[in-house]
N, C-alpha and C positions, 0 to 999 in steps of 0.2 A: 867693697863687696863683692866677690865674686859672683858671677851669673850661675856658675855649676853650683848644683847642692847635693852634698849626699850625707844622706839621713841616716845616723848609726846609733840611732837613741830607741830602739823598737820596746826595750824594756819599761819604758815611760809611756810609751802606746804606740800601736800599730795604725796604719792607714786603714780604710775600708777596702776590703776587697771589692774588685767590680763587681763578682757575682753578688755579694751580701749587700752593695748600693743597689744594684737592681731589684733584688728581691725586697728590700726595704721600701723602695720606692712602689713598687707593683702594690705593695701593701696599704699603701696610703687611701686605694680605694675601698679598702673594708675595713670602714667606719664604726661598728658596730662594737657594743662593749661586749666584751668576751664572757661577763657573766649574766647576761641577757639571754633569756628563753626564746625570742624570734629567731630568724632565720640568717639575718646579718649578725647577730650576738652569738649563731652557733656558729658560722662560716669562721667567726673571730675566735673561737673557742678551740674549733677544731685545729688551726693554725697554730695556735700556743701549746696545745698538747703535740704535736709534731713536731715542735720546737723543742720541747720538754725530750722527746724521745731522742733526738739529733744530739743534745747535750748529754743524757744520760747515757747514751752510745759510745762517745768520747772519754767516759770513763768507766764503761763495763759496769755501769750502775743499772738498778730498776728505775723507769720513769717516776714509778711513785716517790722515789727517795731523794726527787730533786725538787728544790724550792725557787724560786725566783726571786732575787734582791735587787736593789740598786747596784751593787758592785760588791767588791769584794771587802770593802772596810764595813759595810753593812751587815754581811754574812758573817766577818769575825766577830763582831758585836755582838751579833744575835747568840751565837753560842757562849760569849763570857757573858750576857744578860743570862742566859739558860743556867750556867753555873752558880751565878749570883743567887738566883733564885732557889737553887738546890742547897746553898749552902747557908742562907739565911731563915731564922725561926721566925715565928708570927711577929714577934717586934722588932725586925729588922737587924737583929743581932746574929754573927756570927754563932752558928750552933755549937755548943760546948761539947757534944759528942759526935759520931760520925765522920765523913770525908769532909773536908775543908780545906785542903791543902790543894796548892795549884802550882804547876810546874811548867817552866816556859825557856826560851833561851835569849842569849844577850844580843842575838842578831836579828831577832824578829821585825817585821813591819810595822812601823811606827801604830798603827790602828791596834796591832796585837799589844805590843808594849806598854802603850799607854791605857788600854783596857786592863791589863794586868796591875799596873802601878794603880789604878781607880779601885780595883778590890779589894788592893792592900791597904790602901785609906779608910775603907770599911770593917778591915781586921782580918780580912783572908791573910795567912801565912803562903807566902809566893816567893818560889825559889826561881831564880834566872841562873840558867846552867852557862858555864863556860864553853867556848870551842876551843879547839887546837889551832895552830897557826895556819892552817888550811880553811878554816871554818866549819869543820866537822864538830858535832855535839860529842861532848866527852861523854863516851859510855859508863865510865867509874864514876863520875858525877850523877848522872843519871841513877844508877843503881842506889847510890848513895842517898839520893833524895828522895826516891820512890818509897813510899810506908804504907801501911794501912790505914792512914788517913787521906793519903792522895786521891783527890775528887777528879782530877782533869790533868792532861798534859797537851802542851800546844807546840807544835815543831814543825815549821814550815819545810816544806819539800825541798825547794830549791830558792836558795838567796837572789834577791833581787839587784846587789850591788856587785857581789863577787862569784855568782854562779854558782858556788857548791852544792851539789844535791846530797842531802842527807841520808840515811840507811834506814828508812821508816820502817821496813819491814824488821830489824832488828831493834828498833825501839818499841814495835808493836808488840811484838812478844814479848819485851820485859813489862810494858804497862798494860797489857791486857790481862796479862799474868797477875798482875798486882789487882786486877778489878776495878782500874780506873779507866774513865772515858778519854778518847785520843782524839786530838783535831789537829789538822795539818792546813796550814795557809798554801795553797798550789796555784795561785795566781801566776806566778812566773814558770811553771812547769808545764800546765795542761797546751798541749798543741805542740811543746816544744821537745818533750821525751815521752815516752809510753807512759800513760798513767792508768793504773787499775785500780777501785777503789778496794776490791777485793782481795787482789795480790799484797796491796799497802796494809790490810787489814784496820784500818781506820773506822771510826766512828763518825766524822765529820770532814770534810773537805770543801774548801772555797776555791770558786774560780770565778774570773770575770772575762766580758766579751772582748773590751777594747785590746787585750794582750793575745787574742787570737784573730785578729784582723776582722774585729766583729764593732757595732757602737760602743761609745761610751755612754755610762749610765744604766748598764744592765749588767746581772752578774748571778750568780746561782751557788748555792749551799745544798751539799750532798749530806743529808741524814741519814744513816744506816736504820734499818727497822728495828725498832726496840729503844734506841737511843733517846734520850729526853729531849725535848725542843719545847722552848717557850719563846710568844713572840714579843720581840723587839718594838712593833707596830699594833698596836691592836685596833680592832675596825671590824670589816666585813669578813664574809667567809672565806674570803680567796685565799687560795694556797692551803685550800683544809682549815682556814684559820689560823694561819701560822706566819701570815706576812698578808696585812689588810691593804687594802688600796687598789685602784681601777688598774687592770692591766696595761702594760706599756707594749700595747701588742706591737710596734712598729720595732721594738730596742729588742724585744724578746725572739721576734722571726727573724731579725739581723744575727742574733746569737744562735740560732737554731742553724742558719745556713753557713755562719763561719765555722760552727761545730762539726757539721755535715764535712764541710771542706778539707777539716784539720783531720778528722778521723783517716782520711785517705793519703795525707799526705805527711804525716809525721817520720814514717822512716826516712822520708828522701829528705825533711826537713834537716833531721840528724846528721846524714851523709853530707848535704850539699854545705849546710851552716857550718859544720867542723869544720871541713875542709878550708871554708874562707876565716874562719877563726885562726885554724893553723896559722895560713898565709899572713893573717896581721901579726900575730905572736911573733913567730920566726923572723918576720922583717923586721919589725920593731926592737928587738933582741939582737939583728944584727946591724942595723942601721944607729941605733941610738944606745950608746953606752949608757953603764951604770942605772939600770932599771930593775924594778922589780914585779913581777907578775904574781897578783893576788889571786887566793879562791883555789881549790883543789888541783893538781893537775892532772887528775883523770875524770872524777866525779864531777862534771862542771856540767853544766847547761851547755848546748852546742853553739849558742851565740852570743855568748857573754864571756868578754874580756877586760878585766881590771887591772890597769897599769898605773905603778907609781913611778914618777919623775923627780927625784933628790933633786933640790935646786930650782925646781920649776913650780911655781906656784897656780894652784889648780884652775880659779877662775882665769888669769890670764891666758892661760892654754886655753880654755874652753872659748873664750872671747876671740882670740888669735885665730882658732880654727874654723871659727864662725863666720868671721870676714874672709876667711879663704872657701867659704862654702862647704863645711864640714861640721854636722850636728851630731855633737855628743853631750856625754854628762859629767858631771863630779860625783856624781852617788846618784840617790833616789830622786824621784822627782818629786816625793812626798816631801823632802827635807829642802828643797828649792828655797833660796833665800835667807836659810839658816846659815849663821857663822861657824856654827859648831862644827870639829871635823866629823866624820863619818862613823857612827858608833860600830857600824859593822869593821871597820878597819883597825878601831881601837880595841875591838874584841880580839880579831887575830894578832893582836901585838905590833901593828904598824903606828909608830909616835904622832902625836899631834901633827908635826910639821910635816913628816911623809903624807899623813892622811889627806893635808890639804894638798897636796902636789899629786893627787890622783886623778886618772880619770876613766870612766867607765865605758867602754866602747858596747854597743849590744846590737849585733845584725840583725838582718830579719829578710823575709823574700822581697826582692826588688835588689839587693844590694849584689854588686857584680864584681867579679876580679878586678875589673879596671877601677873600679872604687876602690877596693883596697891598696892597690898600687899608687894612685892619688895620695891617698890619706900616706903612704909610705915616703912619697915624693915630698908630703908638704910639711908631716909634723916635724921630723928631725931639725929643720933649721928653725923651726919655732922654740924648738926646746933649748937648742945652742945659743938663741939670743937671748931667752929669757933667764938662762943659767951666766950668762955673762954680764946681767944686769943684777943677778941676784946676790945680796950680801951673805946669803947663807955660803959657808964654806964643807 
């Protein structure tokens, strides 16, 4: 096992920034419940609201439109739960009239896909839109799917595995023109590219702190004023009654600090990480024969590079790289342990065998040009060795 560690799995999670860590440690002394009326409670509440303002600023949203959750999965489920309630009648059956159809895509995060499939079991009509070979949503398929019965459309802003960025503004024009609600899972996009909810034209947007160098276990849901929302967790008055439970002060404060830092760093992030990604991509194309770059060549996250290596098995590559001190992923962290090939790669036309031979490199702050060069020196002989052992021709 190499003593050198090169972490290139930032789409799975990011380390806490030192400024975030320091802010969270300082907040340990603020032990009041943010719902309490006394001085300590008011202090805690003030810090929660300051964090809300910082998160809202990162999205170009009013602070009143931000609801704190435990993370992206809870936020996504809250939106789907709301649509479930809107589509069911008093007897718990899908309404025979009105809007009851749901549209999403084949490449969504599992928490969106499984939420949609659950609604399908209740009787909702759910359409899973195909994508092109670069991972872009088929606009023709979307146009054909949207009807006067469409209740809700959910399209992720940027894909967690291949990094493809969707044309949300075009999608919003079509969806909103049909009178349906629009949600985007922007967990992988926020902090990596400029994200403005007004420009995107969405009604709901999901984000998570641990993707922007904040703590795990805290996220947020943007809900445009006037859009319907029903609580997933019932209880007290917190978050205007939309998300019950004692405030996670330390997590929220860490989220706010991470968001405040990200606001001033997005442009530099795009420039610097795009450069490192290009160095890695071009180096692999030059040094490793017969590889396939997955995702859109231009509309892609600046930090994400998904590569298929024919004749080499993904888990073997991952373990060999780990021994060499390089930490990557074979796909989504939420799918870790699954023997199934990536549903995202299958959706863009990568066959099961090649999908099993794919690696996701996701870069972040702290990765250097020297780290990229180390990867480019280390990976080619690993691929050559695995291909020599392979029975695939």
